Structures are given as structure tokens and as C-alpha cells.
N, C-alpha and C positions, 0 to 999 in steps of 0.2 A: 297440505294438499295443494299442488300447483294449479294455476288457472289453465283452462283449456287454451290451446293455440288460437290466435285471433282468426286464422283461416277457417278453423273448425266451427267457429261460432257465427260465421257469416251466413246470411240467408241465401239459400240456393235460388238462383234466378229461374223463373218459369221459362219455357221454351220461347214464348213470344218476347219476354224481356231479354233473353239472350240474343234472339234474332235482332232486336232493336240495337242492342249494345254492339253487336258485330258490324252492323251497318254504320253506326256512328264511328267506330274505329276504322272501318274501310274508308269512310269519307276523310278522316284525318290523314290516313296514309296517302291517299291520292292528293290531298291538299299539300302535303309535305314534299312528295317526290313524284307526283304524276302517276299515270297508269302503267308506264313502261316498267316501273320497278314493283308494281303491285302483283303479289302472288298470295295464294291461300296460306302458304307457310308463314309469310310475313304477317298476314292478318291474324293467324292463330297465335303467333309469338307476341304481337303487340297487345292482343286481347287477353293473354294469359290462359289460353285454352289449348286443347289438343287439336292437331290438324284433322283427325277424323270427325271431330265435332263440327268443324267448319264445313267440311264436305257434306255432312249430314244436313246442314241447313241450306246450302246453296248448290251442291252438286259439283260445280266447277267455277273457275274465275269469271266466265261469262255470266253465270247465274248471279254472282254478286253485283256485277255491273248493271245487269238488267233490273235487279231489285232497287238499286240506287236511282235508276231512271224512272221506274214506277213511282218511287217516293216523290221525286221532283214533280212529276205530272199531277200526282194527287194533291200536293201542296198548291200547285198553280190553280187547280180548280177550286180548292178551298178558299184561296185568297180572292178569287173572282166572286164566289158566292157571298163572302162577307162584305166585299166592297159594294156589290150590287144592292145589298140589303139597305144601304144608306143613301143610294143614289136617287136624285130627282128623276122623274119620268119625262125627261127631255133628251133629245138626241145628243147635244153637246156634252151633257153631264154623263150620260151612259157611255158615250165614246171615250170620254176622259177616264172613267172608272175602268173600262175594259183595257185601255192602253196602259194605265198605271199599274194594274194588277199584273199584266203580262211582263212589263219591263222590270218591275220591282222584284218579282219572283226570280227572273233570270239573273238579275244582279245579285240577289241574296245567295243564290247557289254558287255564283262566282265561276272561276275557271274549272272547278271540279266537274261541273256538268259537261262543259265542252270536252274535257279529257275523256269522260265516260262515253260520250257520243262518238268521239273519234276512235276510241278503242273498240267500239262495237260496230264501226262503219263496215258496211258490206255484209253484215250478218243478217240472216233471215229473222233472227230474234229481234234485232233492233228495228228492222223494217216493219215487222208486225206490231211491236210496241208503239212505235211512233204513229202508225196509222190509227191504232185504237185510241191513243191519247189525243191526237188531233181531232178525230171524229167526235170524241166526248167533249172536248173544249169548244169546238166550233158549234156543236149543238147548243151549248150554254150561251154562246155569243148570239146565235140566231134567236134563241128564246128571249134574250134581253133586248135585241135591236128591232126585230120584225114588228112588234106592236107599235113602234114609232116610225117605221120606214116602209112597211109592206114587205113582200117576199125579197130575199137576198139569195142570189144563186151561189152555188158551191165555189165557183171560180173567184168571186169576190171575197168570200170568207177565207179561202186559202191564201189570198193575197195578204190578208191581215197577218197570218202566221209568218209568211215570208218576210214581210216588212218588220214585224216584231223581232224576229231572230236577228236580222241584219242590224237593226238599231241597238238591240241589247249587246251584240258583239262590239259595236262601236263604243258604247258606253263602258263596257268592261275594259276596253283597250285605252280608255281615257281620250278618245278622239272627239267625243261629244259628252256633254253632261247628261246625267240621268233625266233631268228635267226636260232637256231638249229632245231626248229620245221619247219620253212620254208624250210630249206635245206633238211631235212629228207623227207618231203612231195614231194619236187621236185624230189628226187631220186626215190620215189615210182612211181610217174607219168612217169618218163623216163623209169623205169624198165618195167612197164605195157605196155607202148607204144612200146618199142623195142622188147619185147616178142611177141606182136601182129604182129609186122612187120616181125620178124623172122619166126613165124608160117605161115604167108601169103606167104613168099618167099619159104619156104620148100614145102608148098602145091602146088605151081605152078611150082616147078622145076622138 
């Protein structure tokens, strides 16, 4: 009696496992060829599944890109939580941790994230996702910094995001080192936090 074919003996993936596998393959495709060449048909072919299955998971191409963006933002928040757990409760230490987590996560994602953001540019989906992600991340930064600085207004916190994105892009393009990017962002955070603290002191004096 012959053995069963190998494919027949493989464990079927759960829906969540399949979803994760498809996102991993999508990331590989974008890393290899960018988003211009990315289609659901190519994703199905590379993953060894049918195109209807891919559509069932994501709906369309923008759905895949949006999921990849959500994954990045979730990892960024996770990295910040882990880093803050070990940080000393002093402003320079917390600023350094916040800066390091932001830059390191952007660099770890590499150019794939930039390609995903560019592909979704101008879409209402990306605008909503970015706003939700920034609000969640900045709420975490506020919670970490304000016990050491007093209240920080929204404009100051958004400046951290802008500076972090610019520095991460420079590091990815090898214009500056990752260490310089982390150090510069930490200085931005400290400057914003101390300015806010100075303003609060002057207002109450």
C-alpha cells in the first residue's frame, strides 16, 4: 500500500494562521519588487493558494496594504511598551527609550513600510489608519512623559512623530546612522518636554 501524498498529510492552517502566512508572503513580495508589481494574483501564486481565498481574507489589494500597515503600528506600540518597562523614571532615560523604540521599529520594517504608505497615499483608508495609530502611540508617549514633565500639548507630541519619521527615513537611506537618529529624536523629545515644563512654571509663577 503506497504512502499518502505529502500534501494530503499536511495540517490545514486555521484561518488566522493562513491570514498571518499571507501577510508574511505579501511582505516578501513587496520587499522583492515593491508595491507597483504587487497584486492579489501574485500573492495567491506565491503563497500556493487560490485567488478567491486571498480575496476572502482581504477583499482587495488595498485591504492587504492596510493590514500590513496595522501590523507595523501594532509592533511599534509593543516595542515601546517593552522598552518602557525597563526604563528609569527620569526624563533623559524615558526620552531615549521612546526615541529608540520609534527609530528601531521603522528601520526594522525597512523600505517595505515606505512602499506601503506610498501605495495607500491619498486614500481615506490610510488617512484613518494613520490618525488612529498616531493617536494611540502619542497617548502612550504622553502617559510615559507627563509624570516627569507635566502636561504636554498635542502640537508638541505631533512634532515627535514628524521628527521621528524624517530621521528614520534618513537612517534608512544611510544618510545618518541609526544611533544618530535615536540621539537626535531623544533631544527633540527632551526639548519639547522641557519647553512645556518651562511654560507651565512661568504661567503659575
